[in-house]
PyMOL Python script that loads the backbone (N, CA, C, O; Angstrom):
from pymol import cmd

cmd.read_pdbstr("""\
ATOM      1  N   MET A   1     101.105  36.475 107.025  1.00  0.00           N
ATOM      2  CA  MET A   1     101.445  36.916 105.683  1.00  0.00           C
ATOM      3  C   MET A   1     100.274  36.631 104.759  1.00  0.00           C
ATOM      4  O   MET A   1      99.685  35.553 104.832  1.00  0.00           O
ATOM      5  N   ALA A   2      99.921  37.577 103.885  1.00  0.00           N
ATOM      6  CA  ALA A   2      98.760  37.448 103.000  1.00  0.00           C
ATOM      7  C   ALA A   2      99.065  36.520 101.831  1.00  0.00           C
ATOM      8  O   ALA A   2     100.170  36.515 101.290  1.00  0.00           O
ATOM      9  N   HIS A   3      98.060  35.734 101.456  1.00  0.00           N
ATOM     10  CA  HIS A   3      98.164  34.828 100.318  1.00  0.00           C
ATOM     11  C   HIS A   3      97.018  35.105  99.361  1.00  0.00           C
ATOM     12  O   HIS A   3      95.920  35.451  99.798  1.00  0.00           O
ATOM     13  N   PRO A   4      97.256  34.957  98.053  1.00  0.00           N
ATOM     14  CA  PRO A   4      96.161  35.174  97.105  1.00  0.00           C
ATOM     15  C   PRO A   4      95.113  34.065  97.233  1.00  0.00           C
ATOM     16  O   PRO A   4      95.441  32.902  97.465  1.00  0.00           O
ATOM     17  N   LYS A   5      93.840  34.458  97.075  1.00  0.00           N
ATOM     18  CA  LYS A   5      92.761  33.475  97.165  1.00  0.00           C
ATOM     19  C   LYS A   5      92.673  32.639  95.907  1.00  0.00           C
ATOM     20  O   LYS A   5      92.333  31.457  95.972  1.00  0.00           O
ATOM     21  N   ARG A   6      92.981  33.241  94.742  1.00  0.00           N
ATOM     22  CA  ARG A   6      92.955  32.536  93.462  1.00  0.00           C
ATOM     23  C   ARG A   6      94.299  32.710  92.758  1.00  0.00           C
ATOM     24  O   ARG A   6      94.981  33.721  92.926  1.00  0.00           O
ATOM     25  N   LYS A   7      94.660  31.709  91.971  1.00  0.00           N
ATOM     26  CA  LYS A   7      95.909  31.781  91.205  1.00  0.00           C
ATOM     27  C   LYS A   7      95.752  32.794  90.080  1.00  0.00           C
ATOM     28  O   LYS A   7      94.741  32.789  89.377  1.00  0.00           O
ATOM     29  N   THR A   8      96.742  33.661  89.905  1.00  0.00           N
ATOM     30  CA  THR A   8      96.761  34.596  88.781  1.00  0.00           C
ATOM     31  C   THR A   8      97.280  33.855  87.564  1.00  0.00           C
ATOM     32  O   THR A   8      98.371  33.287  87.594  1.00  0.00           O
ATOM     33  N   SER A   9      96.494  33.861  86.484  1.00  0.00           N
ATOM     34  CA  SER A   9      96.888  33.124  85.285  1.00  0.00           C
ATOM     35  C   SER A   9      98.107  33.779  84.632  1.00  0.00           C
ATOM     36  O   SER A   9      98.393  34.956  84.852  1.00  0.00           O
ATOM     37  N   LYS A  10      98.811  32.994  83.830  1.00  0.00           N
ATOM     38  CA  LYS A  10      99.984  33.513  83.120  1.00  0.00           C
ATOM     39  C   LYS A  10      99.586  34.638  82.174  1.00  0.00           C
ATOM     40  O   LYS A  10     100.313  35.617  82.007  1.00  0.00           O
ATOM     41  N   SER A  11      98.433  34.482  81.568  1.00  0.00           N
ATOM     42  CA  SER A  11      97.951  35.496  80.624  1.00  0.00           C
ATOM     43  C   SER A  11      97.693  36.823  81.330  1.00  0.00           C
ATOM     44  O   SER A  11      98.122  37.876  80.857  1.00  0.00           O
ATOM     45  N   ARG A  12      97.001  36.774  82.448  1.00  0.00           N
ATOM     46  CA  ARG A  12      96.692  37.999  83.196  1.00  0.00           C
ATOM     47  C   ARG A  12      97.965  38.635  83.749  1.00  0.00           C
ATOM     48  O   ARG A  12      98.110  39.857  83.711  1.00  0.00           O
ATOM     49  N   ARG A  13      98.881  37.825  84.259  1.00  0.00           N
ATOM     50  CA  ARG A  13     100.146  38.323  84.796  1.00  0.00           C
ATOM     51  C   ARG A  13     100.962  39.030  83.711  1.00  0.00           C
ATOM     52  O   ARG A  13     101.491  40.119  83.933  1.00  0.00           O
ATOM     53  N   ASP A  14     101.059  38.395  82.527  1.00  0.00           N
ATOM     54  CA  ASP A  14     101.854  38.964  81.444  1.00  0.00           C
ATOM     55  C   ASP A  14     101.228  40.223  80.872  1.00  0.00           C
ATOM     56  O   ASP A  14     101.945  41.135  80.461  1.00  0.00           O
ATOM     57  N   LYS A  15      99.900  40.291  80.837  1.00  0.00           N
ATOM     58  CA  LYS A  15      99.238  41.514  80.363  1.00  0.00           C
ATOM     59  C   LYS A  15      99.523  42.680  81.294  1.00  0.00           C
ATOM     60  O   LYS A  15      99.673  43.814  80.839  1.00  0.00           O
ATOM     61  N   ARG A  16      99.598  42.417  82.578  1.00  0.00           N
ATOM     62  CA  ARG A  16      99.882  43.471  83.546  1.00  0.00           C
ATOM     63  C   ARG A  16     101.322  43.949  83.430  1.00  0.00           C
ATOM     64  O   ARG A  16     101.602  45.134  83.611  1.00  0.00           O
ATOM     65  N   ARG A  17     102.229  43.038  83.131  1.00  0.00           N
ATOM     66  CA  ARG A  17     103.652  43.373  83.114  1.00  0.00           C
ATOM     67  C   ARG A  17     104.112  44.043  81.825  1.00  0.00           C
ATOM     68  O   ARG A  17     105.197  44.623  81.791  1.00  0.00           O
ATOM     69  N   THR A  18     103.323  43.977  80.783  1.00  0.00           N
ATOM     70  CA  THR A  18     103.781  44.498  79.494  1.00  0.00           C
ATOM     71  C   THR A  18     103.743  46.028  79.459  1.00  0.00           C
ATOM     72  O   THR A  18     102.906  46.660  80.104  1.00  0.00           O
ATOM     73  N   HIS A  19     104.654  46.596  78.702  1.00  0.00           N
ATOM     74  CA  HIS A  19     104.672  48.044  78.511  1.00  0.00           C
ATOM     75  C   HIS A  19     104.670  48.395  77.034  1.00  0.00           C
ATOM     76  O   HIS A  19     104.849  49.554  76.662  1.00  0.00           O
ATOM     77  N   TYR A  20     104.464  47.383  76.189  1.00  0.00           N
ATOM     78  CA  TYR A  20     104.501  47.625  74.753  1.00  0.00           C
ATOM     79  C   TYR A  20     103.179  48.185  74.284  1.00  0.00           C
ATOM     80  O   TYR A  20     102.117  47.691  74.664  1.00  0.00           O
ATOM     81  N   LYS A  21     103.238  49.217  73.458  1.00  0.00           N
ATOM     82  CA  LYS A  21     102.041  49.826  72.897  1.00  0.00           C
ATOM     83  C   LYS A  21     102.185  49.851  71.378  1.00  0.00           C
ATOM     84  O   LYS A  21     103.298  49.894  70.854  1.00  0.00           O
ATOM     85  N   ALA A  22     101.077  49.825  70.689  1.00  0.00           N
ATOM     86  CA  ALA A  22     101.101  49.940  69.232  1.00  0.00           C
ATOM     87  C   ALA A  22     101.425  51.386  68.877  1.00  0.00           C
ATOM     88  O   ALA A  22     100.778  52.312  69.366  1.00  0.00           O
ATOM     89  N   GLU A  23     102.420  51.575  68.033  1.00  0.00           N
ATOM     90  CA  GLU A  23     102.814  52.920  67.616  1.00  0.00           C
ATOM     91  C   GLU A  23     102.828  52.984  66.102  1.00  0.00           C
ATOM     92  O   GLU A  23     103.187  52.019  65.428  1.00  0.00           O
ATOM     93  N   LYS A  24     102.437  54.121  65.582  1.00  0.00           N
ATOM     94  CA  LYS A  24     102.505  54.283  64.138  1.00  0.00           C
ATOM     95  C   LYS A  24     103.963  54.539  63.738  1.00  0.00           C
ATOM     96  O   LYS A  24     104.691  55.207  64.473  1.00  0.00           O
ATOM     97  N   PRO A  25     104.397  54.022  62.593  1.00  0.00           N
ATOM     98  CA  PRO A  25     105.791  54.206  62.193  1.00  0.00           C
ATOM     99  C   PRO A  25     106.055  55.651  61.787  1.00  0.00           C
ATOM    100  O   PRO A  25     105.190  56.303  61.201  1.00  0.00           O
ATOM    101  N   SER A  26     107.231  56.144  62.092  1.00  0.00           N
ATOM    102  CA  SER A  26     107.619  57.482  61.661  1.00  0.00           C
ATOM    103  C   SER A  26     108.091  57.398  60.216  1.00  0.00           C
ATOM    104  O   SER A  26     108.896  56.533  59.872  1.00  0.00           O
ATOM    105  N   LEU A  27     107.598  58.279  59.383  1.00  0.00           N
ATOM    106  CA  LEU A  27     107.938  58.280  57.961  1.00  0.00           C
ATOM    107  C   LEU A  27     108.593  59.595  57.589  1.00  0.00           C
ATOM    108  O   LEU A  27     108.316  60.630  58.196  1.00  0.00           O
ATOM    109  N   THR A  28     109.465  59.553  56.587  1.00  0.00           N
ATOM    110  CA  THR A  28     110.096  60.759  56.078  1.00  0.00           C
ATOM    111  C   THR A  28     109.886  60.837  54.576  1.00  0.00           C
ATOM    112  O   THR A  28     109.602  59.832  53.924  1.00  0.00           O
ATOM    113  N   VAL A  29     110.028  62.032  54.036  1.00  0.00           N
ATOM    114  CA  VAL A  29     109.895  62.256  52.598  1.00  0.00           C
ATOM    115  C   VAL A  29     111.263  62.610  52.041  1.00  0.00           C
ATOM    116  O   VAL A  29     111.929  63.518  52.541  1.00  0.00           O
ATOM    117  N   CYS A  30     111.680  61.895  51.009  1.00  0.00           N
ATOM    118  CA  CYS A  30     112.968  62.153  50.381  1.00  0.00           C
ATOM    119  C   CYS A  30     112.876  63.455  49.579  1.00  0.00           C
ATOM    120  O   CYS A  30     111.928  63.653  48.819  1.00  0.00           O
ATOM    121  N   GLN A  31     113.848  64.328  49.747  1.00  0.00           N
ATOM    122  CA  GLN A  31     113.835  65.596  49.019  1.00  0.00           C
ATOM    123  C   GLN A  31     114.270  65.418  47.566  1.00  0.00           C
ATOM    124  O   GLN A  31     113.936  66.241  46.713  1.00  0.00           O
ATOM    125  N   GLU A  32     115.011  64.352  47.280  1.00  0.00           N
ATOM    126  CA  GLU A  32     115.460  64.101  45.913  1.00  0.00           C
ATOM    127  C   GLU A  32     114.351  63.475  45.058  1.00  0.00           C
ATOM    128  O   GLU A  32     114.081  63.929  43.946  1.00  0.00           O
ATOM    129  N   THR A  33     113.709  62.418  45.599  1.00  0.00           N
ATOM    130  CA  THR A  33     112.732  61.662  44.807  1.00  0.00           C
ATOM    131  C   THR A  33     111.300  61.938  45.201  1.00  0.00           C
ATOM    132  O   THR A  33     110.392  61.676  44.412  1.00  0.00           O
ATOM    133  N   GLY A  34     111.063  62.461  46.395  1.00  0.00           N
ATOM    134  CA  GLY A  34     109.702  62.702  46.869  1.00  0.00           C
ATOM    135  C   GLY A  34     109.028  61.453  47.401  1.00  0.00           C
ATOM    136  O   GLY A  34     107.823  61.462  47.653  1.00  0.00           O
ATOM    137  N   ALA A  35     109.783  60.379  47.575  1.00  0.00           N
ATOM    138  CA  ALA A  35     109.226  59.118  48.057  1.00  0.00           C
ATOM    139  C   ALA A  35     109.076  59.151  49.575  1.00  0.00           C
ATOM    140  O   ALA A  35     109.915  59.717  50.276  1.00  0.00           O
ATOM    141  N   VAL A  36     108.011  58.547  50.075  1.00  0.00           N
ATOM    142  CA  VAL A  36     107.796  58.406  51.507  1.00  0.00           C
ATOM    143  C   VAL A  36     108.390  57.074  51.935  1.00  0.00           C
ATOM    144  O   VAL A  36     108.084  56.041  51.339  1.00  0.00           O
ATOM    145  N   HIS A  37     109.240  57.083  52.963  1.00  0.00           N
ATOM    146  CA  HIS A  37     109.919  55.865  53.381  1.00  0.00           C
ATOM    147  C   HIS A  37     110.240  55.924  54.869  1.00  0.00           C
ATOM    148  O   HIS A  37     110.101  56.970  55.504  1.00  0.00           O
ATOM    149  N   LEU A  38     110.670  54.792  55.417  1.00  0.00           N
ATOM    150  CA  LEU A  38     111.125  54.735  56.796  1.00  0.00           C
ATOM    151  C   LEU A  38     112.506  55.385  56.889  1.00  0.00           C
ATOM    152  O   LEU A  38     113.330  55.190  55.996  1.00  0.00           O
ATOM    153  N   PRO A  39     112.777  56.149  57.942  1.00  0.00           N
ATOM    154  CA  PRO A  39     114.078  56.793  58.055  1.00  0.00           C
ATOM    155  C   PRO A  39     115.196  55.782  58.304  1.00  0.00           C
ATOM    156  O   PRO A  39     114.973  54.744  58.928  1.00  0.00           O
ATOM    157  N   HIS A  40     116.385  56.083  57.818  1.00  0.00           N
ATOM    158  CA  HIS A  40     117.590  55.265  57.995  1.00  0.00           C
ATOM    159  C   HIS A  40     117.473  53.897  57.350  1.00  0.00           C
ATOM    160  O   HIS A  40     118.075  52.933  57.824  1.00  0.00           O
ATOM    161  N   ARG A  41     116.699  53.802  56.264  1.00  0.00           N
ATOM    162  CA  ARG A  41     116.545  52.544  55.542  1.00  0.00           C
ATOM    163  C   ARG A  41     116.540  52.824  54.046  1.00  0.00           C
ATOM    164  O   ARG A  41     116.084  53.877  53.600  1.00  0.00           O
ATOM    165  N   ALA A  42     117.044  51.883  53.290  1.00  0.00           N
ATOM    166  CA  ALA A  42     117.029  52.011  51.836  1.00  0.00           C
ATOM    167  C   ALA A  42     115.599  51.817  51.335  1.00  0.00           C
ATOM    168  O   ALA A  42     114.806  51.117  51.967  1.00  0.00           O
ATOM    169  N   TYR A  43     115.269  52.438  50.197  1.00  0.00           N
ATOM    170  CA  TYR A  43     113.927  52.354  49.644  1.00  0.00           C
ATOM    171  C   TYR A  43     114.011  52.340  48.125  1.00  0.00           C
ATOM    172  O   TYR A  43     114.993  52.807  47.548  1.00  0.00           O
ATOM    173  N   THR A  44     112.977  51.802  47.478  1.00  0.00           N
ATOM    174  CA  THR A  44     112.974  51.695  46.022  1.00  0.00           C
ATOM    175  C   THR A  44     112.030  52.718  45.408  1.00  0.00           C
ATOM    176  O   THR A  44     110.955  52.997  45.939  1.00  0.00           O
ATOM    177  N   VAL A  45     112.454  53.267  44.284  1.00  0.00           N
ATOM    178  CA  VAL A  45     111.632  54.167  43.470  1.00  0.00           C
ATOM    179  C   VAL A  45     111.833  53.739  42.026  1.00  0.00           C
ATOM    180  O   VAL A  45     112.943  53.821  41.500  1.00  0.00           O
ATOM    181  N   ASP A  46     110.772  53.286  41.388  1.00  0.00           N
ATOM    182  CA  ASP A  46     110.814  52.832  39.988  1.00  0.00           C
ATOM    183  C   ASP A  46     111.882  51.759  39.767  1.00  0.00           C
ATOM    184  O   ASP A  46     112.547  51.752  38.731  1.00  0.00           O
ATOM    185  N   GLY A  47     112.047  50.870  40.715  1.00  0.00           N
ATOM    186  CA  GLY A  47     113.007  49.779  40.571  1.00  0.00           C
ATOM    187  C   GLY A  47     114.431  50.142  40.950  1.00  0.00           C
ATOM    188  O   GLY A  47     115.293  49.263  40.966  1.00  0.00           O
ATOM    189  N   ASN A  48     114.710  51.391  41.253  1.00  0.00           N
ATOM    190  CA  ASN A  48     116.042  51.816  41.678  1.00  0.00           C
ATOM    191  C   ASN A  48     116.104  51.873  43.197  1.00  0.00           C
ATOM    192  O   ASN A  48     115.130  52.255  43.846  1.00  0.00           O
ATOM    193  N   LEU A  49     117.228  51.501  43.759  1.00  0.00           N
ATOM    194  CA  LEU A  49     117.397  51.487  45.209  1.00  0.00           C
ATOM    195  C   LEU A  49     118.107  52.765  45.645  1.00  0.00           C
ATOM    196  O   LEU A  49     119.178  53.093  45.133  1.00  0.00           O
ATOM    197  N   TYR A  50     117.498  53.494  46.606  1.00  0.00           N
ATOM    198  CA  TYR A  50     118.038  54.751  47.113  1.00  0.00           C
ATOM    199  C   TYR A  50     118.309  54.641  48.601  1.00  0.00           C
ATOM    200  O   TYR A  50     117.638  53.893  49.312  1.00  0.00           O
ATOM    201  N   TYR A  51     119.309  55.399  49.072  1.00  0.00           N
ATOM    202  CA  TYR A  51     119.583  55.548  50.492  1.00  0.00           C
ATOM    203  C   TYR A  51     120.172  56.932  50.701  1.00  0.00           C
ATOM    204  O   TYR A  51     121.107  57.323  50.002  1.00  0.00           O
ATOM    205  N   ASN A  52     119.631  57.677  51.662  1.00  0.00           N
ATOM    206  CA  ASN A  52     120.031  59.065  51.925  1.00  0.00           C
ATOM    207  C   ASN A  52     119.902  59.945  50.680  1.00  0.00           C
ATOM    208  O   ASN A  52     120.704  60.858  50.487  1.00  0.00           O
ATOM    209  N   GLY A  53     118.919  59.685  49.850  1.00  0.00           N
ATOM    210  CA  GLY A  53     118.690  60.484  48.656  1.00  0.00           C
ATOM    211  C   GLY A  53     119.648  60.206  47.520  1.00  0.00           C
ATOM    212  O   GLY A  53     119.621  60.904  46.506  1.00  0.00           O
ATOM    213  N   LYS A  54     120.495  59.202  47.667  1.00  0.00           N
ATOM    214  CA  LYS A  54     121.473  58.878  46.632  1.00  0.00           C
ATOM    215  C   LYS A  54     121.139  57.534  46.013  1.00  0.00           C
ATOM    216  O   LYS A  54     120.712  56.606  46.699  1.00  0.00           O
ATOM    217  N   LEU A  55     121.340  57.444  44.700  1.00  0.00           N
ATOM    218  CA  LEU A  55     121.105  56.209  43.979  1.00  0.00           C
ATOM    219  C   LEU A  55     122.184  55.201  44.338  1.00  0.00           C
ATOM    220  O   LEU A  55     123.371  55.454  44.130  1.00  0.00           O
ATOM    221  N   ILE A  56     121.774  54.061  44.876  1.00  0.00           N
ATOM    222  CA  ILE A  56     122.723  53.030  45.287  1.00  0.00           C
ATOM    223  C   ILE A  56     122.827  51.966  44.211  1.00  0.00           C
ATOM    224  O   ILE A  56     123.926  51.663  43.745  1.00  0.00           O
ATOM    225  N   ILE A  57     121.701  51.395  43.810  1.00  0.00           N
ATOM    226  CA  ILE A  57     121.676  50.350  42.787  1.00  0.00           C
ATOM    227  C   ILE A  57     120.659  50.742  41.720  1.00  0.00           C
ATOM    228  O   ILE A  57     119.479  50.943  42.009  1.00  0.00           O
ATOM    229  N   GLU A  58     121.132  50.846  40.502  1.00  0.00           N
ATOM    230  CA  GLU A  58     120.251  51.210  39.403  1.00  0.00           C
ATOM    231  C   GLU A  58     119.658  49.929  38.803  1.00  0.00           C
ATOM    232  O   GLU A  58     120.338  48.911  38.669  1.00  0.00           O
ATOM    233  N   ASN A  59     118.394  50.009  38.453  1.00  0.00           N
ATOM    234  CA  ASN A  59     117.712  48.855  37.890  1.00  0.00           C
ATOM    235  C   ASN A  59     118.257  48.619  36.472  1.00  0.00           C
ATOM    236  O   ASN A  59     118.093  49.463  35.591  1.00  0.00           O
ATOM    237  N   THR A  60     118.888  47.494  36.267  1.00  0.00           N
ATOM    238  CA  THR A  60     119.472  47.184  34.979  1.00  0.00           C
ATOM    239  C   THR A  60     118.714  46.087  34.247  1.00  0.00           C
ATOM    240  O   THR A  60     119.131  45.656  33.173  1.00  0.00           O
ATOM    241  N   ALA A  61     117.598  45.630  34.822  1.00  0.00           N
ATOM    242  CA  ALA A  61     116.822  44.545  34.217  1.00  0.00           C
ATOM    243  C   ALA A  61     116.090  45.087  32.982  1.00  0.00           C
ATOM    244  O   ALA A  61     115.472  46.151  33.033  1.00  0.00           O
ATOM    245  N   VAL A  62     116.169  44.344  31.882  1.00  0.00           N
ATOM    246  CA  VAL A  62     115.493  44.722  30.644  1.00  0.00           C
ATOM    247  C   VAL A  62     114.156  44.018  30.608  1.00  0.00           C
ATOM    248  O   VAL A  62     114.086  42.800  30.769  1.00  0.00           O
ATOM    249  N   VAL A  63     113.087  44.781  30.398  1.00  0.00           N
ATOM    250  CA  VAL A  63     111.749  44.198  30.380  1.00  0.00           C
ATOM    251  C   VAL A  63     111.246  44.106  28.973  1.00  0.00           C
ATOM    252  O   VAL A  63     110.130  43.639  28.746  1.00  0.00           O
TER     253      VAL A  63
END
""", "prot")
cmd.dss("prot")
cmd.show_as("cartoon", "prot")
cmd.util.cbc("prot")
cmd.orient("prot")
């Protein structure tokens, strides 16, 4: 039965086993506000919180 001549380091072993790649995030443009955001997530425009193009929380803070 064959045996390795040198020990494979944990680092080298884990690099070989990984399948994760760097991917750019997918972005969408809201048709209501024109804001670019991550899909299926709430986003802010001028201090207001939107989700699915609908105003969820209006900014009520007085500056």
